[in-house]
C-alpha angles and dihedrals in degrees: 000000000000117000132202130186121221107222091188100208099215133109095011142085119269088245085063093050088052091048093053092050090049090049087053092051096045090045096057102256115154096218145018118220134197133180130246108236135111096212132042114273096207136038130038126297132351121329144158116304124162123207114255111234096040088050090058089049092053094044089054087074098049100044122042112183107035122087118241132221148141126238090240143340111218116236091218096060102065140023104254090242091056091049092051091050092049089047092052088052097050090046091057094040090054098044095248100320105122124121106197116211135183137187142164098259125238117189103103096174092060091050094050092046096050096036097249115149112250110196126191121289090255095052092045089055091048089049090051092053091053094041092053090052091049097046093049093044093049094046091044103060148325129286095034119176131183136173113202138161091249103023139030126196121192121201092314129178131188119198142238101033118244116273086228106064134246084004142314111286110280118224123192121199107214136154105153106104100205101050114356100053092047088048088055091051092057097047113016130107085180126020117206122196140156131232141079122302091267094055093046090049090054094047091045088060089052089047092051094049091047093048092053090049090052090051093254128130105239090214089069092064113080123212126230137177142160127274115212108224092190091088134074120288088246090053093048091053092048092048093047091048091051089052094048088052088061095048105269112148100171129052123190109207111214115221100260123233086237089068134205095349091060091047089052091051093049092049091050099043112021114022096063092058094044091049089062093057 
């Protein structure tokens, strides 16, 4: 079982973000994860909130083993060609440690406050479908063209090529069973979703059927979800085992409300066992 730590880069100094990332690396986590928002998503009033992709670029110089990603970049925030160029840069800055994730975006209030267009759910899903095709195409080789409803790409090339060939692993965050999970089945190297083990098992069956319909081997799509550290160590192990039984191979550990002491307890009592799975 691979494990990531969500450093949640909001309402803290950047030095604290670096400190959390270093803690993850020193403690044996496989990855460090941030989020893709421009304003805090909890608490009252304004507060520190560092942009996601530039945060990953900065962290790449402070941690040297763990892989780096965001859960997940919102399709509304960047033109897919810009996201591909940013991903290429972070891939090189980190020595090939980027996990590239995309999702349909959800925080309408943030969009309205910052003047970012927030289309309907259906349109955001359609845009995500196109964006995933564009990002993969631009990162996979030269002379990429695409004619979509929302974006058009004309014989475009991004250089240099990624260190991870043909491209960094592409994660898709998806929970909606009618459209989003089938979309992940078409595009994802790693599918990330939320829910209990029964929910993930049901969605996995949908993913597998959609992957086969798209001509993909479902076994090539890894499954990931989140592990709640605000529970007892026994509960963490039981939940992780339930996730493993339904095919999950990556757990993103959210930074707990209990703070550093709970992280230390997890590292001492739970992480060593999960790392052997």
